[in-house]
Each structure stands twice: as structure tokens, then as C-alpha cells.
VMD Tcl script that draws the C-alpha trace (Angstrom):
set ca {
  {0.00 0.00 0.00}
  {1.41 3.36 -1.08}
  {0.86 6.36 1.19}
  {-0.11 9.61 -0.55}
  {0.76 12.87 1.19}
  {-0.48 16.15 -0.26}
  {1.58 19.18 0.76}
  {-0.15 22.31 -0.47}
  {0.66 25.94 0.19}
  {0.38 29.34 -1.40}
  {3.11 30.65 -3.67}
  {6.37 31.11 -1.78}
  {5.15 29.59 1.48}
  {8.08 27.17 1.73}
  {6.67 23.86 0.46}
  {9.88 22.84 -1.29}
  {12.00 23.62 1.76}
  {9.68 21.54 3.92}
  {9.68 18.59 1.51}
  {13.47 18.69 1.36}
  {13.67 18.60 5.17}
  {11.31 15.61 5.34}
  {13.23 13.72 2.66}
  {16.60 14.26 4.32}
  {15.61 13.71 7.94}
  {12.80 11.18 8.10}
  {12.02 9.66 4.69}
  {15.54 8.79 3.56}
  {14.93 5.07 4.05}
  {11.64 5.03 2.14}
  {11.12 4.87 -1.59}
  {9.46 8.20 -2.27}
  {8.09 9.64 -5.49}
  {7.39 13.34 -5.73}
  {4.71 14.51 -8.14}
  {5.19 18.19 -8.63}
  {2.93 20.59 -10.47}
  {4.32 24.03 -11.14}
  {1.97 26.73 -12.36}
  {3.65 28.12 -15.46}
  {5.83 26.94 -18.32}
  {8.99 25.97 -16.43}
  {9.31 24.00 -13.21}
  {11.83 25.85 -11.08}
  {12.09 23.39 -8.19}
  {12.77 20.14 -10.03}
  {16.55 20.44 -10.11}
  {16.74 21.34 -6.44}
  {14.97 18.18 -5.33}
  {16.55 15.77 -7.80}
  {19.61 15.64 -5.55}
  {17.49 13.72 -3.03}
  {17.10 10.79 -5.41}
  {13.38 11.38 -5.86}
  {11.61 10.84 -9.17}
  {10.16 14.14 -10.34}
  {7.06 14.23 -12.49}
  {6.68 17.85 -13.51}
  {3.43 18.88 -15.12}
  {4.21 22.39 -16.20}
  {1.39 23.28 -18.55}
  {-1.21 24.15 -15.94}
  {-2.69 23.68 -12.51}
  {-3.29 20.25 -11.04}
  {-6.72 21.20 -9.80}
  {-8.17 22.37 -13.08}
  {-7.02 21.39 -16.58}
  {-4.66 18.66 -15.40}
  {-6.92 16.55 -13.19}
  {-7.12 13.88 -15.88}
  {-3.38 13.92 -16.57}
  {-2.75 13.86 -12.86}
  {-4.75 10.69 -12.44}
  {-2.88 9.01 -15.29}
  {0.46 10.11 -13.87}
  {-0.37 8.82 -10.42}
  {-1.41 5.42 -11.71}
  {1.75 5.21 -13.83}
  {3.91 6.05 -10.82}
  {2.26 3.32 -8.71}
  {2.60 0.73 -11.50}
  {6.20 1.62 -12.36}
  {7.82 2.30 -8.99}
  {5.53 0.73 -6.34}
  {6.78 3.40 -3.92}
  {6.30 3.45 -0.17}
  {5.10 7.01 -0.39}
  {4.00 9.56 -2.99}
  {4.28 13.23 -2.13}
  {2.08 15.52 -4.20}
  {3.13 19.15 -4.31}
  {0.31 20.98 -6.07}
  {0.60 24.41 -7.62}
  {0.60 27.25 -5.12}
  {-2.67 28.54 -6.56}
  {-4.40 25.16 -6.47}
  {-7.39 24.29 -4.34}
  {-6.55 21.57 -1.83}
  {-10.10 20.22 -1.93}
  {-9.75 19.52 -5.66}
  {-6.47 17.69 -5.20}
  {-7.95 15.54 -2.43}
  {-10.93 14.75 -4.66}
  {-8.64 13.88 -7.58}
  {-6.80 11.33 -5.43}
  {-10.00 9.80 -4.09}
  {-11.55 9.65 -7.55}
  {-8.80 7.35 -8.80}
  {-10.60 4.35 -7.25}
  {-7.42 2.36 -6.66}
  {-7.98 2.06 -2.91}
  {-6.20 -1.28 -2.70}
  {-2.98 0.27 -4.01}
  {-2.88 3.75 -2.47}
  {-4.32 5.53 0.53}
  {-4.57 9.24 1.22}
  {-2.28 9.49 4.22}
  {-2.30 13.22 4.88}
  {-3.30 16.58 3.45}
  {-1.31 19.51 4.81}
  {-0.89 23.19 4.02}
  {2.24 25.31 4.42}
  {1.41 28.94 5.22}
  {3.73 31.90 5.69}
  {2.84 33.15 9.19}
  {3.67 36.73 8.25}
  {1.28 36.74 5.28}
  {-1.84 34.99 6.56}
  {-3.83 38.21 6.86}
  {-2.91 39.66 3.48}
  {-3.37 36.36 1.63}
  {-6.70 35.69 3.30}
  {-7.87 39.14 2.25}
  {-6.52 39.19 -1.31}
  {-6.56 35.52 -2.36}
  {-9.33 34.14 -0.17}
  {-10.79 31.74 -2.72}
  {-7.53 29.80 -3.02}
  {-5.78 30.48 0.27}
  {-8.85 29.82 2.42}
  {-9.54 26.56 0.63}
  {-6.04 25.31 1.43}
  {-6.57 26.18 5.10}
  {-10.08 24.74 5.35}
  {-9.22 21.30 4.00}
  {-5.86 20.71 5.72}
  {-5.42 18.19 8.51}
  {-2.23 20.02 9.54}
  {-1.24 23.63 8.88}
  {2.51 24.13 8.93}
  {3.38 27.77 9.58}
  {6.65 28.95 8.09}
  {8.82 31.90 9.17}
  {7.28 32.09 12.64}
  {10.67 33.19 13.96}
  {10.34 36.41 11.95}
  {7.19 37.74 13.65}
  {6.29 38.68 17.22}
  {3.98 36.67 19.47}
  {1.04 39.06 18.99}
  {1.11 38.75 15.21}
  {1.54 34.98 15.44}
  {-1.50 34.66 17.69}
  {-3.52 36.83 15.31}
  {-2.55 34.58 12.39}
  {-3.58 31.50 14.39}
  {-6.89 33.12 15.29}
  {-7.63 33.80 11.62}
  {-6.70 30.22 10.68}
  {-8.89 28.83 13.45}
  {-11.84 30.84 12.10}
  {-11.60 28.63 8.99}
  {-10.41 25.35 10.50}
  {-11.04 24.48 14.14}
  {-9.56 21.00 14.14}
  {-6.25 21.05 12.28}
  {-2.92 20.80 14.07}
  {-1.03 24.09 13.63}
  {2.75 23.86 13.69}
  {4.06 27.12 15.14}
  {7.60 26.22 16.18}
  {10.39 27.34 13.85}
  {11.39 24.46 11.56}
  {15.07 24.63 12.53}
  {14.06 23.71 16.09}
  {12.07 20.65 14.99}
  {13.03 17.25 13.67}
  {11.45 16.11 10.43}
  {9.89 13.20 12.35}
  {7.97 15.63 14.56}
  {6.55 17.45 11.56}
  {5.61 14.21 9.85}
  {3.92 12.93 13.01}
  {1.78 16.07 13.12}
  {0.94 15.69 9.44}
  {-0.12 12.09 10.01}
  {-2.13 13.09 13.06}
  {-0.35 10.76 15.47}
  {0.31 13.46 18.04}
  {-2.98 13.29 19.95}
  {-2.07 14.26 23.49}
  {-5.34 13.13 24.99}
  {-5.09 9.65 23.52}
  {-1.56 9.35 24.89}
  {-2.86 10.29 28.33}
  {-5.81 7.92 28.19}
  {-3.57 5.09 27.03}
  {-1.24 5.72 29.96}
  {-4.18 5.80 32.36}
  {-5.60 2.59 30.93}
  {-2.26 0.84 31.29}
  {-1.95 1.99 34.88}
  {-5.46 0.86 35.75}
  {-4.94 -2.46 34.01}
  {-1.89 -3.10 36.16}
  {-3.83 -2.25 39.32}
  {-6.87 -4.35 38.44}
  {-5.20 -7.28 36.75}
  {-7.37 -9.82 38.53}
  {-11.12 -9.56 37.97}
  {-14.13 -11.16 39.70}
  {-13.26 -9.96 43.22}
  {-15.32 -8.42 45.96}
  {-14.73 -5.19 47.78}
  {-15.92 -5.21 51.37}
  {-13.93 -2.26 52.63}
  {-15.25 1.23 53.16}
  {-14.22 3.86 50.65}
  {-12.65 6.89 52.25}
  {-12.25 8.96 49.13}
  {-12.87 12.66 49.44}
  {-14.58 13.35 46.17}
  {-16.73 10.55 44.75}
  {-17.31 6.84 44.60}
  {-17.50 4.20 41.92}
  {-19.50 1.08 42.60}
  {-17.27 -1.96 42.45}
  {-18.73 -5.19 41.04}
  {-16.89 -8.52 41.35}
  {-13.73 -6.89 42.71}
  {-12.08 -7.54 45.99}
  {-9.78 -5.10 47.68}
  {-8.26 -6.04 50.99}
  {-7.14 -2.53 51.68}
  {-9.17 0.58 52.20}
  {-9.49 2.96 49.26}
  {-7.49 6.06 50.05}
  {-7.99 7.82 46.76}
  {-8.34 11.55 46.90}
  {-10.04 12.12 43.60}
  {-10.92 9.07 41.50}
  {-9.68 6.27 39.32}
  {-11.24 4.88 36.22}
  {-10.64 1.88 34.04}
  {-10.57 2.63 30.33}
  {-11.37 -0.28 28.04}
  {-11.84 -0.38 24.28}
  {-11.84 3.34 23.66}
  {-12.02 4.75 20.19}
  {-11.19 8.32 19.39}
  {-10.66 10.07 16.07}
  {-10.84 13.64 17.25}
  {-7.96 15.82 18.23}
  {-7.03 16.89 21.70}
  {-9.11 20.05 21.87}
  {-12.51 18.47 21.31}
  {-15.09 18.47 24.10}
  {-16.60 14.98 23.91}
  {-15.01 11.64 23.18}
  {-16.15 8.05 22.98}
  {-14.26 5.89 25.42}
  {-16.11 2.92 26.82}
  {-15.64 2.55 30.55}
  {-16.50 -0.86 31.96}
  {-16.76 -0.69 35.72}
  {-18.00 -4.04 37.02}
  {-17.54 -3.13 40.66}
  {-19.54 -3.70 43.78}
  {-19.08 -1.91 47.05}
  {-20.81 -3.23 50.12}
  {-19.48 -0.45 52.25}
  {-20.74 3.08 52.44}
  {-18.71 5.77 50.74}
  {-17.79 8.79 52.78}
  {-17.03 11.02 49.83}
  {-17.92 14.68 50.14}
  {-18.86 15.62 46.60}
  {-20.80 13.15 44.47}
  {-21.10 9.57 43.45}
  {-21.19 7.81 40.09}
  {-22.15 4.36 39.01}
  {-20.36 3.40 35.79}
  {-21.68 0.42 33.90}
  {-20.95 0.27 30.16}
  {-20.91 4.07 29.94}
  {-19.28 6.13 27.22}
  {-16.78 8.71 28.35}
  {-18.87 11.62 27.11}
  {-21.33 10.66 29.86}
  {-18.60 10.86 32.47}
  {-15.48 12.68 31.33}
  {-14.77 15.72 29.30}
  {-11.45 17.01 28.06}
  {-10.15 20.45 27.37}
  {-7.14 21.12 25.20}
  {-5.38 23.92 23.44}
  {-2.51 24.37 21.02}
  {-0.66 27.60 21.68}
  {2.63 29.30 20.80}
  {2.54 31.34 24.03}
  {5.71 31.32 26.13}
  {5.59 30.50 29.84}
  {7.88 31.36 32.73}
  {8.61 28.28 34.84}
  {7.44 30.00 38.03}
  {4.16 31.01 36.38}
  {3.63 27.46 35.12}
  {4.25 26.13 38.65}
  {1.55 28.45 39.99}
  {-0.88 27.25 37.30}
  {-0.23 23.59 38.01}
  {-0.44 24.08 41.76}
  {-3.95 25.48 41.38}
  {-4.92 22.71 39.00}
  {-3.58 19.92 41.23}
  {-4.71 21.16 44.61}
  {-8.11 22.80 44.12}
  {-11.42 21.76 42.61}
  {-11.98 25.23 41.16}
  {-11.45 23.92 37.62}
  {-13.40 20.66 37.98}
  {-12.44 17.20 39.17}
  {-9.10 16.82 37.43}
  {-7.93 13.29 36.65}
  {-4.93 14.08 34.48}
  {-3.16 16.93 32.73}
  {-0.19 16.94 30.43}
  {1.52 19.44 28.20}
  {4.58 20.85 26.54}
  {5.04 24.59 26.12}
  {7.82 26.97 25.04}
  {9.52 28.87 27.84}
  {10.52 32.51 27.83}
  {14.22 31.60 27.91}
  {14.05 29.57 24.68}
  {13.78 26.14 26.30}
  {10.70 23.92 26.36}
  {8.86 22.88 29.52}
  {7.06 19.52 29.72}
  {4.63 18.84 32.56}
  {2.60 15.93 33.94}
  {-0.11 16.31 36.55}
  {-2.32 14.04 38.65}
  {-4.36 15.12 41.69}
  {-2.15 16.82 44.27}
  {1.01 16.09 42.33}
  {2.82 17.46 39.28}
  {6.27 17.66 37.75}
  {7.94 20.01 35.27}
  {10.98 19.06 33.21}
  {12.84 20.37 30.19}
  {12.19 18.73 26.82}
  {12.86 19.17 23.14}
  {10.81 21.62 21.04}
  {7.42 20.39 19.87}
  {5.58 21.54 16.74}
  {3.61 23.97 18.93}
  {2.73 24.31 22.58}
  {0.12 21.73 23.61}
  {-1.92 21.41 26.80}
  {-4.61 18.86 27.66}
  {-6.76 18.34 30.76}
  {-9.03 15.34 31.41}
  {-11.58 15.14 34.18}
  {-15.17 15.61 35.27}
  {-17.20 18.80 35.19}
  {-14.32 20.78 33.76}
  {-14.67 24.54 33.98}
  {-13.45 25.25 30.46}
  {-13.67 29.05 30.65}
  {-11.65 29.02 33.85}
  {-9.09 26.63 32.37}
  {-8.70 28.87 29.35}
  {-8.15 31.87 31.62}
  {-5.75 29.88 33.84}
  {-3.46 28.95 30.98}
  {-3.62 32.32 29.20}
  {-0.56 34.46 29.53}
}
mol new
graphics top color blue
foreach p $ca { graphics top sphere $p radius 0.5 }
foreach p [lrange $ca 0 end-1] q [lrange $ca 1 end] { graphics top cylinder $p $q radius 0.2 }
display resetview
């Protein structure tokens, strides 16, 4: 099966530079074919990329999304038949509509041989406003249909202008990952992971939680006769036996068979929670009680997440996490995780569970990312808490 990655972007956004970085840093061991469509009579980028050992199919007589859709389909089929590559990168003309390129790939009806792996757009962070105003029909389409938007030249603008560009992009596309970190600070693998949408912070957190719970509750069909002394809420325990008293301060959940195709910032997710527990003792919790039996997570949990380029002082981040870990002002927090740029140029990674958190230095990520999972989250307050 050949992966097809579409990397669109307006004229001069930096598509060729990005493709070159991916080829050198992360795709060097794959057989890759680049299909390139330059708008105009002469393809100016072909020679530059030929050094990477990639087959170039230049279609210079027009735009891939209009007169050359038929030729494009023929070319793509020929490439698959001739080279059987691991991956095909399509670099459409800068004035092409991404939606048309996606449709052209899907209309080939050779699903058993290729799959549309990603559709991304490179956008010059310093020109989002002017391009949206002057070339909205083309530029907006590329933003609207991208799974990942890769901002170029972010190091050349201030934080206020960057946030304004992100706000304008979000007005067209709420769900895409937006890479805001300067490319020189990122590895090609990080960019590719964002393009392929395998950077879901919430899913990582839920997987970790599920693994932890699985280790704790490895043996099923037990009874729990002890009294629960948790401070917040109870979960009825069915066929579980615990010989020790429950000293939890917030709550624990088992996560089984969860499916989730949304990104971190979405409000509701489907994660089946199977709690076959029985508790013969009375719970002394102060807040509320839940009985979970074959419930979906959107009946129990919510998540709040944000991608942000904002820089954080370590002391300010400590104050934020202290409030999050040690108060119920923001909801009943089960887990929080994030990675954000710091004011001194480093990156701060944090992990948080009730009454406990840690901050450490880490490598740059494609943008700052924060995610919180819990019950009855106060999203407006969380947004205000993490604003800076």
C-alpha cells in the first residue's frame, strides 16, 4: 500500500523547503516519489529536489486542480505501477485548491494500491492576513481542508502577530494541528507525526491511564468489602475484591476499548468505561457519586485542550499547576499533560495528577500543547488559567 501525502501551500510559502527537510531527515529510508505541479511553463524546483534521489514528475502546462486533473490521475497510476513506492508526495501548484487535489486522489478508485495518508498546508505566518484578504478563494480553501497547517517563518514575527494569524486560521479550520515552532528547532519526524495526526495528546494520556489501571486491576471477579474513604466521589465496584481501604483523593477509572478520532481540543469523546464493581461499604465522599456500567466517556469525562505558541515562565507554570492539582476550582481533574515553550528559549514539559505534578525540560514540539481530562471541567476558567 502506497501512502499519498499532499503538501499544499500558497506561492512562496516554503513547500519545497519543507519537503526537502522531510526527505533528508525522516524519509531517507523510504522509496518516495514526488509529483510536482508548477503553475507556469517551467518547473523551477525540479533540479533542487533531484539531488534527493526522488523521481520528479513535472506537469508544467497548468494547474493540477483544473485542466490537469485527468493527466494527474494518469500520472499517479503510472507512478504506482512503475515504482511501487512506499510514499508519494504531491506538491500541487501554489494557486491550487486543496479540496480539488484531495478529490482527484479519491476519484482514482485504486484504494487497494494507495491511501490518502495526509493533506497539509504550508502557510507563511507573516502573510496569513494579506493572503486571506486578497486571495481568499484559493488560500482559504487550502486552510479549510488541511489536517495540519505548517506555519513557516514564525521566527520572523512577534507573538502578537503569530497569535492573530492562528486566530484567523482557526476561524476557517477548528480542528487542524497548527505547527508554530520554527522548523530549525524541529526534527522532520515531529513534523511528519503532526501531518499524520499521530500526536494526539489526549489519547496518549488515556492510554497511559488505561495501562496503569490495568496493572492495578489485573485480577477480575473480586469483591470489595472495605469502606471507601475517598474525598470526592465513589464508583460502585462489582466482582472486585480489595483487601485494603481505598485512600484515593479524587478518583480512578478503568478505560477499556476506547475509540477516538478527534484531536485533543474536542469536548466529547467516545471511550467505553467498563466498571463491574460492587461496594458493600458506604462511601464517605464529600462531593458526588457515580455508578459506571458500560458508559461512554462523554457521559462521564470531558477534556479540554489547546494548542498555543505562548511562552511561559517556569514560576508562572508552577503556579498554574499548583492550582490545577490542589483545588477543585477547575473541575475534578484526573490528568493533565503538556509541553510549552519557555521565555528563555527552552521547552517545559509537565505531567499532573491530583495533588502532584512535575515540570521538566524537553525538546521543542511543533507547537505548545496542553490537555486536561476530568469531570465537570470549567473550560472558561481553564482557558483563563493557561492564558498568559
